[in-house]
All heavy atoms as an XYZ file, in Angstrom:
662
protein
N      60.640     84.484    121.293
C      60.322     84.991    119.997
C      60.753     83.952    118.962
O      61.886     83.488    118.964
C      61.093     86.314    119.792
C      61.001     86.854    118.405
S      61.405     88.596    118.327
C      63.115     88.549    117.945
N      59.842     83.597    118.082
C      60.126     82.621    117.046
C      60.693     83.315    115.816
O      60.185     84.338    115.387
C      58.856     81.860    116.661
C      58.288     80.938    117.713
C      56.958     80.382    117.252
C      59.258     79.811    117.998
N      61.740     82.722    115.288
C      62.327     83.263    114.066
C      62.109     82.264    112.954
O      62.213     81.064    113.164
C      63.824     83.501    114.254
C      64.107     84.548    115.318
C      65.559     84.739    115.549
N      66.202     85.228    114.330
C      67.497     85.296    114.153
N      68.309     84.903    115.094
N      68.011     85.751    113.038
N      61.830     82.788    111.785
C      61.688     81.880    110.660
C      63.073     81.458    110.204
O      63.999     82.276    110.170
C      60.946     82.558    109.489
O      61.645     83.743    109.136
C      59.523     82.897    109.863
N      63.253     80.190    109.896
C      64.577     79.734    109.478
C      64.978     80.386    108.158
O      64.155     80.594    107.280
C      64.415     78.221    109.325
C      62.961     77.950    109.328
C      62.269     79.135    109.906
N      66.230     80.707    108.057
C      66.752     81.303    106.838
C      67.367     80.208    105.993
O      68.008     79.298    106.506
C      67.818     82.353    107.152
C      67.298     83.552    107.873
C      68.416     84.553    108.122
O      69.585     84.240    107.989
N      68.038     85.764    108.469
N      67.163     80.308    104.693
C      67.843     79.388    103.801
C      69.302     79.808    103.754
O      69.623     80.982    103.793
C      67.234     79.461    102.401
C      65.803     78.947    102.366
C      65.259     78.962    100.977
N      66.106     78.141    100.119
C      66.092     78.193     98.789
N      65.293     79.027     98.177
N      66.880     77.431     98.066
N      70.169     78.840    103.677
C      71.579     79.178    103.644
C      72.323     78.284    102.672
O      71.861     77.216    102.312
C      72.213     79.113    105.026
S      72.225     77.467    105.736
N      73.437     78.801    102.232
C      74.329     78.045    101.361
C      75.539     77.662    102.175
O      76.222     78.520    102.724
C      74.755     78.894    100.168
O      73.643     79.190     99.378
N      75.791     76.376    102.255
C      76.923     75.898    103.042
C      78.183     75.923    102.198
O      78.156     75.599    101.014
C      76.653     74.501    103.556
N      79.253     76.330    102.814
C      80.566     76.276    102.182
C      81.214     74.992    102.665
O      81.617     74.893    103.820
C      81.390     77.491    102.591
C      82.793     77.477    102.018
O      83.137     76.522    101.280
O      83.547     78.410    102.313
N      81.325     73.985    101.794
C      81.860     72.696    102.247
C      83.280     72.806    102.796
O      83.654     72.083    103.697
C      81.845     71.832    100.984
C      81.067     72.576     99.962
C      80.964     73.990    100.407
N      84.058     73.729    102.266
C      85.444     73.854    102.727
C      85.510     74.333    104.168
O      86.337     73.885    104.947
C      86.213     74.801    101.811
N      84.659     75.267    104.524
C      84.731     75.826    105.870
C      83.642     75.299    106.786
O      83.718     75.458    107.996
C      84.625     77.354    105.802
O      83.330     77.727    105.355
N      82.608     74.714    106.197
C      81.497     74.242    107.001
C      80.592     75.362    107.467
O      79.738     75.162    108.310
N      80.765     76.546    106.928
C      79.954     77.691    107.329
C      78.648     77.710    106.567
O      78.581     77.313    105.409
C      80.696     79.007    107.069
C      81.969     79.228    107.865
C      82.637     80.516    107.412
C      81.679     79.273    109.341
N      77.638     78.198    107.210
C      76.339     78.364    106.581
C      76.076     79.863    106.475
O      76.000     80.554    107.485
C      75.262     77.685    107.421
S      73.615     77.829    106.721
N      76.007     80.355    105.242
C      75.804     81.784    105.018
C      74.383     81.995    104.529
O      73.971     81.377    103.545
C      76.804     82.315    103.959
C      76.562     83.779    103.687
C      78.225     82.064    104.409
N      73.604     82.846    105.209
C      72.244     83.110    104.726
C      72.289     83.594    103.282
O      73.135     84.411    102.908
C      71.733     84.197    105.670
C      72.571     84.062    106.895
C      73.912     83.579    106.410
N      71.383     83.060    102.460
C      71.378     83.411    101.045
C      71.241     84.913    100.825
O      71.763     85.454     99.861
C      70.285     82.640    100.311
C      70.623     81.177    100.149
C      69.578     80.396     99.376
O      68.521     80.969     99.024
O      69.827     79.213     99.118
N      70.561     85.597    101.720
C      70.400     87.044    101.583
C      71.728     87.775    101.689
O      71.877     88.885    101.204
C      69.432     87.567    102.645
N      72.723     87.131    102.309
C      74.025     87.777    102.503
C      75.062     87.333    101.472
O      76.189     87.802    101.485
C      74.553     87.474    103.905
C      73.732     88.083    105.012
S      74.405     87.684    106.634
C      76.000     88.438    106.566
N      74.700     86.430    100.570
C      75.675     85.892     99.630
C      76.310     86.973     98.768
O      77.511     86.947     98.524
C      75.035     84.820     98.749
C      74.826     83.467     99.420
C      74.152     82.510     98.464
C      76.136     82.900     99.924
N      75.509     87.935     98.280
C      76.089     88.974     97.422
C      77.087     89.819     98.207
O      78.138     90.190     97.690
C      75.002     89.851     96.809
O      74.301     90.544     97.821
N      76.797     90.105     99.481
C      77.736     90.857    100.314
C      79.017     90.063    100.534
O      80.117     90.608    100.481
C      77.118     91.194    101.676
C      76.057     92.261    101.623
C      75.503     92.553    102.999
O      76.294     92.591    103.972
O      74.286     92.731    103.112
N      78.884     88.771    100.759
C      80.062     87.919    100.964
C      80.898     87.862     99.696
O      82.123     87.893     99.756
C      79.646     86.511    101.382
S      78.923     86.447    103.028
N      80.243     87.775     98.551
C      80.969     87.731     97.283
C      81.729     89.033     97.063
O      82.884     89.027     96.619
C      80.005     87.473     96.135
N      81.101     90.173     97.402
C      81.790     91.464     97.253
C      82.973     91.530     98.208
O      84.037     92.011     97.847
C      80.825     92.625     97.511
C      79.827     92.810     96.382
S      78.773     94.280     96.475
C      78.524     94.571     98.182
N      82.803     91.023     99.420
C      83.905     91.014    100.380
C      85.058     90.158     99.899
O      86.224     90.513    100.050
N      84.748     89.034     99.277
C      85.778     88.157     98.736
C      86.527     88.843     97.607
O      87.752     88.766     97.520
C      85.158     86.846     98.249
C      86.107     85.836     97.625
C      87.189     85.435     98.627
C      85.353     84.615     97.143
N      85.798     89.551     96.748
C      86.444     90.283     95.653
C      87.390     91.340     96.208
O      88.488     91.530     95.703
C      85.399     90.925     94.745
C      84.615     89.930     93.921
C      83.426     90.566     93.215
O      83.084     91.717     93.461
N      82.797     89.807     92.338
N      86.970     92.048     97.251
C      87.834     93.058     97.864
C      89.078     92.415     98.458
O      90.175     92.925     98.327
C      87.075     93.856     98.937
C      86.001     94.753     98.389
C      86.538     95.808     97.454
O      87.573     96.435     97.766
O      85.930     95.998     96.383
N      88.915     91.261     99.112
C      90.057     90.562     99.695
C      91.016     90.106     98.608
O      92.228     90.175     98.772
C      89.585     89.366    100.527
C      90.711     88.640    101.230
C      91.439     89.515    102.233
O      90.847     90.291    102.944
N      92.750     89.399    102.268
N      90.490     89.655     97.487
C      91.342     89.222     96.385
C      92.159     90.386     95.849
O      93.304     90.225     95.453
C      90.508     88.579     95.276
C      89.970     87.221     95.668
C      88.948     86.672     94.696
O      88.359     87.414     93.917
N      88.734     85.371     94.749
N      91.579     91.594     95.839
C      92.331     92.779     95.416
C      93.504     93.018     96.358
O      94.594     93.345     95.935
C      91.432     94.022     95.392
C      90.427     94.033     94.275
C      89.574     95.289     94.366
C      88.419     95.255     93.392
N      87.540     96.415     93.554
N      93.274     92.842     97.648
C      94.313     93.052     98.657
C      95.402     91.994     98.518
O      96.579     92.255     98.730
C      93.702     93.033    100.078
C      94.779     93.032    101.138
C      92.751     94.199    100.261
N      95.012     90.768     98.149
C      95.954     89.667     98.063
C      96.839     89.709     96.818
O      97.748     88.907     96.695
C      95.213     88.327     98.095
C      94.598     88.038     99.457
O      95.035     88.655    100.444
O      93.684     87.211     99.525
N      96.566     90.636     95.896
C      97.394     90.733     94.693
C      98.803     91.138     95.081
O      99.011     91.863     96.048
C      96.821     91.764     93.718
C      95.552     91.306     93.038
C      95.094     92.335     92.035
C      93.817     91.872     91.369
N      93.332     92.862     90.417
N      99.791     90.683     94.315
C     101.170     91.077     94.617
C     101.328     92.599     94.537
O     100.731     93.242     93.680
C     102.005     90.400     93.530
C     101.093     89.476     92.811
C      99.686     89.826     93.163
N     102.121     93.125     95.440
C     102.355     94.563     95.463
C     103.358     94.947     94.391
O     104.263     94.189     94.062
C     102.876     94.975     96.838
C     101.949     94.685     98.009
C     102.630     95.069     99.307
C     100.639     95.422     97.863
N     103.190     96.127     93.848
C     104.120     96.632     92.859
C     105.188     97.464     93.558
O     104.966     98.014     94.630
C     103.385     97.491     91.833
C     102.387     96.711     91.003
C     101.675     97.586     89.989
O     102.222     98.646     89.624
O     100.582     97.210     89.569
N     106.336     97.561     92.934
C     107.408     98.379     93.479
C     107.029     99.849     93.404
O     106.414    100.291     92.436
C     108.700     98.138     92.704
C     109.288     96.733     92.816
C     110.531     96.630     91.954
C     109.614     96.394     94.255
N     107.403    100.583     94.427
C     107.130    102.007     94.487
C     108.442    102.721     94.755
O     109.219    102.309     95.614
C     106.122    102.338     95.617
C     105.899    103.818     95.743
C     104.815    101.613     95.391
N     108.679    103.778     94.025
C     109.882    104.567     94.255
C     109.501    105.875     94.949
O     108.327    106.254     94.992
C     110.591    104.876     92.931
O     109.818    105.785     92.175
N     110.507    106.551     95.470
C     110.254    107.832     96.124
C     109.646    108.817     95.135
O     108.753    109.585     95.475
C     111.556    108.391     96.709
C     111.362    109.681     97.455
C     110.768    109.687     98.702
C     111.761    110.881     96.904
C     110.571    110.879     99.392
C     111.576    112.069     97.591
C     110.974    112.060     98.833
N     110.096    108.761     93.882
C     109.575    109.670     92.857
C     108.083    109.431     92.598
O     107.362    110.343     92.208
C     110.363    109.527     91.552
C     111.761    110.108     91.603
C     112.755    109.203     92.342
O     112.496    107.981     92.483
O     113.772    109.736     92.805
N     107.625    108.193     92.830
C     106.208    107.878     92.634
C     105.312    108.595     93.641
O     104.151    108.866     93.346
C     105.960    106.370     92.754
C     106.567    105.576     91.624
O     106.732    106.130     90.517
O     106.888    104.387     91.844
N     105.829    108.866     94.817
C     104.988    109.430     95.875
C     105.392    110.846     96.279
O     104.695    111.486     97.058
C     104.985    108.519     97.126
C     104.327    107.192     96.823
C     106.383    108.320     97.667
N     106.497    111.336     95.743
C     106.959    112.677     96.102
C     106.107    113.742     95.417
O     105.562    113.526     94.335
C     108.423    112.849     95.702
N     106.001    114.870     96.067
C     105.305    116.024     95.499
C     106.362    117.054     95.145
O     107.174    117.439     95.995
C     104.300    116.615     96.513
C     103.641    117.859     95.957
C     103.266    115.586     96.907
N     106.368    117.459     93.902
C     107.346    118.456     93.448
C     106.661    119.794     93.220
O     105.532    119.845     92.733
C     108.003    118.006     92.138
C     108.861    116.774     92.315
O     109.544    116.681     93.345
O     108.836    115.908     91.422
N     107.369    120.844     93.574
C     106.891    122.198     93.333
C     107.828    122.886     92.354
O     109.043    122.653     92.394
C     106.869    123.024     94.636
C     105.825    122.577     95.629
C     106.182    121.822     96.727
C     104.499    122.932     95.460
C     105.224    121.421     97.653
C     103.539    122.536     96.375
C     103.908    121.782     97.470
N     107.278    123.750     91.537
C     108.142    124.620     90.736
C     108.707    125.673     91.684
O     108.230    125.852     92.819
C     107.360    125.314     89.614
O     106.387    126.196     90.207
C     106.667    124.315     88.697
N     109.728    126.395     91.232
C     110.310    127.455     92.051
C     109.256    128.495     92.418
O     109.164    128.950     93.559
C     111.491    128.095     91.327
C     112.116    129.192     92.123
C     112.070    130.530     91.855
C     112.863    129.070     93.345
N     112.734    131.236     92.821
C     113.244    130.357     93.751
C     113.248    127.977     94.120
C     113.986    130.590     94.896
C     113.982    128.219     95.271
C     114.338    129.508     95.638
N     108.419    128.833     91.453
C     107.367    129.832     91.699
C     106.354    129.316     92.727
O     105.941    130.057     93.626
C     106.650    130.192     90.395
C     107.487    130.931     89.392
C     108.413    130.020     88.590
O     108.181    128.788     88.548
O     109.391    130.554     88.028
N     105.968    128.058     92.618
C     105.030    127.485     93.588
C     105.653    127.445     94.982
O     104.983    127.759     95.978
C     104.632    126.062     93.168
C     103.764    126.006     91.929
C     103.591    124.603     91.401
O     104.490    123.751     91.584
O     102.532    124.346     90.791
N     106.929    127.086     95.048
C     107.617    127.029     96.338
C     107.645    128.402     96.992
O     107.445    128.529     98.200
C     109.029    126.479     96.151
C     109.764    126.302     97.438
C     110.757    127.110     97.919
C     109.563    125.290     98.420
N     111.192    126.647     99.134
C     110.473    125.522     99.473
C     108.711    124.199     98.520
C     110.541    124.714    100.595
C     108.783    123.390     99.640
C     109.694    123.654    100.664
N     107.865    129.426     96.204
C     107.911    130.789     96.732
C     106.556    131.234     97.276
O     106.489    132.086     98.168
C     108.394    131.771     95.659
C     109.818    131.534     95.203
C     110.804    131.559     96.364
O     110.804    132.465     97.189
N     111.638    130.525     96.428
N     105.477    130.668     96.749
C     104.137    131.035     97.209
C     103.753    130.362     98.527
O     102.790    130.765     99.164
C     103.092    130.675     96.150
C     103.148    131.598     94.940
O     103.669    132.731     95.073
O     102.681    131.184     93.861
N     104.501    129.350     98.945
C     104.199    128.668    100.213
C     104.672    129.521    101.387
O     105.727    130.141    101.328
C     104.885    127.306    100.267
C     104.475    126.272     99.221
C     105.296    125.000     99.400
C     102.998    125.969     99.275
N     103.893    129.493    102.469
C     104.359    130.184    103.671
C     105.259    129.239    104.462
O     105.421    128.065    104.116
C     103.184    130.720    104.507
C     102.290    129.624    105.046
O     102.753    128.551    105.448
N     100.983    129.874    105.062
N     105.861    129.725    105.529
C     106.820    128.920    106.298
C     106.190    127.644    106.867
O     106.821    126.584    106.864
C     107.432    129.747    107.434
C     108.397    130.806    106.919
O     108.866    130.660    105.765
O     108.674    131.757    107.670
N     104.967    127.749    107.347
C     104.296    126.569    107.909
C     104.070    125.509    106.828
O     104.231    124.311    107.087
C     102.969    126.971    108.548
N     103.701    125.928    105.634
C     103.485    124.977    104.540
C     104.805    124.319    104.117
O     104.835    123.116    103.827
C     102.842    125.684    103.344
C     101.404    126.115    103.612
C     100.873    127.037    102.540
O     101.580    127.911    102.040
N      99.604    126.833    102.187
N     105.877    125.081    104.107
C     107.189    124.514    103.753
C     107.639    123.502    104.808
O     108.195    122.450    104.475
C     108.227    125.619    103.597
C     107.996    126.484    102.363
C     109.010    127.608    102.275
C     108.742    128.485    101.067
N     109.659    129.622    100.980
N     107.387    123.819    106.070
C     107.744    122.898    107.156
C     106.916    121.627    107.065
O     107.445    120.512    107.208
C     107.533    123.579    108.527
O     108.374    124.727    108.594
C     107.848    122.637    109.673
N     105.630    121.772    106.807
C     104.764    120.604    106.648
C     105.238    119.745    105.476
O     105.325    118.520    105.587
C     103.314    121.038    106.432
C     102.308    119.916    106.158
C     102.236    118.949    107.335
C     100.934    120.504    105.856
N     105.570    120.364    104.363
C     106.069    119.642    103.194
C     107.330    118.853    103.559
O     107.445    117.669    103.253
C     106.373    120.624    102.063
C     107.078    119.987    100.893
C     106.372    119.308     99.921
C     108.461    120.054    100.778
C     107.018    118.706     98.854
C     109.118    119.457     99.720
C     108.393    118.780     98.766
O     109.039    118.182     97.716
N     108.261    119.519    104.234
C     109.503    118.853    104.632
C     109.221    117.653    105.528
O     109.743    116.567    105.316
C     110.430    119.840    105.345
C     111.792    119.209    105.685
C     112.541    119.971    106.736
N     111.797    119.831    108.002
C     111.774    120.744    108.950
N     112.426    121.866    108.826
N     111.085    120.548    110.056
N     108.358    117.842    106.519
C     108.038    116.762    107.455
C     107.378    115.573    106.741
O     107.710    114.417    107.013
C     107.130    117.270    108.579
C     107.825    118.257    109.495
O     109.077    118.345    109.449
O     107.112    118.947    110.259
N     106.463    115.860    105.837
C     105.777    114.792    105.107
C     106.752    114.066    104.193
O     106.739    112.832    104.108
C     104.574    115.354    104.316
C     104.024    114.323    103.341
C     103.486    115.826    105.267
N     107.618    114.788    103.509
C     108.588    114.154    102.614
C     109.581    113.295    103.400
O     109.920    112.188    102.976
C     109.338    115.195    101.783
C     108.488    115.866    100.713
S     108.005    114.739     99.391
C     106.380    114.286     99.849
N     110.014    113.770    104.559
C     110.923    112.976    105.390
C     110.243    111.704    105.895
O     110.841    110.629    105.908
C     111.441    113.808    106.571
C     112.458    114.893    106.219
C     112.746    115.759    107.444
C     113.739    114.264    105.694
N     108.986    111.819    106.308
C     108.258    110.637    106.775
C     108.036    109.650    105.625
O     108.181    108.435    105.797
C     106.920    111.043    107.381
C     106.153    109.861    107.935
C     104.860    110.248    108.623
O     104.543    111.437    108.734
O     104.148    109.324    109.040
N     107.694    110.174    104.458
C     107.495    109.309    103.289
C     108.781    108.586    102.941
O     108.787    107.366    102.703
C     107.002    110.147    102.092
O     105.756    110.761    102.449
C     106.807    109.290    100.851
N     109.882    109.297    102.926
C     111.169    108.683    102.630
C     111.505    107.611    103.671
O     111.924    106.510    103.328
C     112.280    109.735    102.581
C     113.627    109.113    102.341
C     114.017    108.728    101.069
C     114.493    108.872    103.406
C     115.241    108.124    100.849
C     115.724    108.266    103.196
C     116.093    107.899    101.919
O     117.300    107.292    101.713
N     111.286    107.930    104.923
C     111.566    106.979    105.995
C     110.720    105.720    105.850
O     111.207    104.603    106.015
C     111.300    107.642    107.346
O     111.446    106.730    108.400
N     109.434    105.891    105.520
C     108.558    104.733    105.334
C     109.001    103.873    104.166
O     109.032    102.645    104.257
C     107.111    105.191    105.128
C     106.494    105.740    106.379
O     106.910    105.444    107.503
N     105.486    106.590    106.216
N     109.365    104.502    103.065
C     109.837    103.738    101.906
C     111.160    103.049    102.195
O     111.372    101.903    101.799
C     109.955    104.643    100.675
C     108.639    105.050    100.021
C     108.894    106.077     98.920
C     107.894    103.850     99.485
N     112.049    103.737    102.878
C     113.351    103.146    103.206
C     113.175    101.927    104.113
O     113.886    100.928    103.970
C     114.252    104.178    103.861
N     112.213    101.996    105.023
C     112.004    100.867    105.943
C     111.472     99.642    105.195
O     111.669     98.511    105.641
C     111.045    101.261    107.064
O     109.720    101.381    106.591
N     110.815     99.836    104.076
C     110.304     98.708    103.294
C     111.416     97.929    102.621
O     111.269     96.745    102.330
C     109.305     99.196    102.232
C     108.009     99.783    102.763
C     107.184    100.333    101.611
C     107.217     98.758    103.552
N     112.552     98.577    102.381
C     113.640     97.903    101.681
C     114.528     97.113    102.625
O     115.425     96.415    102.191
C     114.480     98.928    100.903
O     115.154     99.775    101.804
N     114.298     97.217    103.914
C     115.133     96.508    104.896
C     114.804     95.037    104.941
O     113.774     94.557    104.707
C     114.953     97.121    106.285
C     115.462     98.542    106.333
C     115.175     99.204    107.677
O     114.495     98.622    108.537
O     115.632    100.324    107.858
Protein backbone atom coordinates (compact mmCIF):
# COMPACT_ATOMS: atom_id res chain seq x y z
CA UNK A 1 0.00 0.00 0.00
CA UNK A 2 1.42 3.36 -1.03
CA UNK A 3 1.22 6.23 1.39
CA UNK A 4 1.49 9.82 0.40
CA UNK A 5 4.39 11.51 2.16
CA UNK A 6 3.43 13.86 4.93
CA UNK A 7 4.99 17.25 5.26
CA UNK A 8 6.74 17.59 8.55
CA UNK A 9 8.48 20.15 10.67
CA UNK A 10 11.81 19.03 12.00
CA UNK A 11 12.87 19.93 15.50
CA UNK A 12 16.60 20.63 15.13
CA UNK A 13 17.21 20.06 18.84
CA UNK A 14 15.78 16.56 18.87
CA UNK A 15 16.01 15.65 15.21
CA UNK A 16 12.38 14.58 15.28
CA UNK A 17 10.08 15.05 12.34
CA UNK A 18 6.53 15.87 13.41
CA UNK A 19 3.78 15.76 10.78
CA UNK A 20 2.42 19.28 10.32
CA UNK A 21 -1.10 17.99 10.96
CA UNK A 22 -0.01 17.07 14.50
CA UNK A 23 1.80 20.32 15.34
CA UNK A 24 -1.18 21.88 17.15
CA UNK A 25 -1.56 18.73 19.28
CA UNK A 26 2.16 18.77 20.09
CA UNK A 27 1.99 22.44 21.03
CA UNK A 28 -0.96 21.76 23.36
CA UNK A 29 0.96 18.86 24.91
CA UNK A 30 3.96 21.11 25.47
CA UNK A 31 1.77 23.73 27.14
CA UNK A 32 0.36 21.06 29.47
CA UNK A 33 3.87 19.85 30.31
CA UNK A 34 4.95 23.40 31.07
CA UNK A 35 2.05 23.67 33.54
CA UNK A 36 3.30 20.52 35.27
CA UNK A 37 6.87 21.84 35.33
CA UNK A 38 5.89 24.98 37.27
CA UNK A 39 7.19 25.12 40.83
CA UNK A 40 4.79 23.64 43.34
CA UNK A 41 3.22 25.84 45.96
CA UNK A 42 3.21 25.00 49.64
CA UNK A 43 0.09 23.28 50.89
CA UNK A 44 -1.03 23.09 54.48
CA UNK A 45 -3.38 20.62 56.11
CA UNK A 46 -5.93 23.43 56.46
CA UNK A 47 -5.84 23.88 52.67
CA UNK A 48 -7.10 20.35 52.05
CA UNK A 49 -9.07 19.55 55.21
CA UNK A 50 -12.85 19.41 55.18
CA UNK A 51 -14.52 21.00 58.17
CA UNK A 52 -18.04 20.35 59.37
CA UNK A 53 -20.14 22.45 61.67
CA UNK A 54 -21.45 20.68 64.77
CA UNK A 55 -24.88 20.44 63.15
CA UNK A 56 -23.45 18.97 59.94
CA UNK A 57 -21.39 16.47 61.93
CA UNK A 58 -24.50 15.34 63.78
CA UNK A 59 -26.25 14.68 60.45
CA UNK A 60 -23.54 12.22 59.34
CA UNK A 61 -24.13 8.53 59.94
CA UNK A 62 -21.44 6.31 61.48
CA UNK A 63 -20.14 5.11 58.11
CA UNK A 64 -19.75 8.70 56.88
CA UNK A 65 -17.90 9.69 60.07
CA UNK A 66 -15.57 6.71 59.69
CA UNK A 67 -14.93 7.56 56.05
CA UNK A 68 -14.20 11.18 57.00
CA UNK A 69 -11.75 10.05 59.69
CA UNK A 70 -9.98 7.66 57.32
CA UNK A 71 -9.67 10.27 54.56
CA UNK A 72 -8.39 12.94 56.96
CA UNK A 73 -5.81 10.54 58.41
CA UNK A 74 -4.62 9.56 54.93
CA UNK A 75 -4.46 13.21 53.87
CA UNK A 76 -2.46 14.11 56.95
CA UNK A 77 -0.12 11.18 56.40
CA UNK A 78 0.43 12.16 52.76
CA UNK A 79 1.18 15.76 53.67
CA UNK A 80 3.47 14.74 56.52
CA UNK A 81 5.44 12.47 54.18
CA UNK A 82 6.09 15.43 51.87
CA UNK A 83 7.92 17.29 54.62
CA UNK A 84 10.42 14.48 55.20
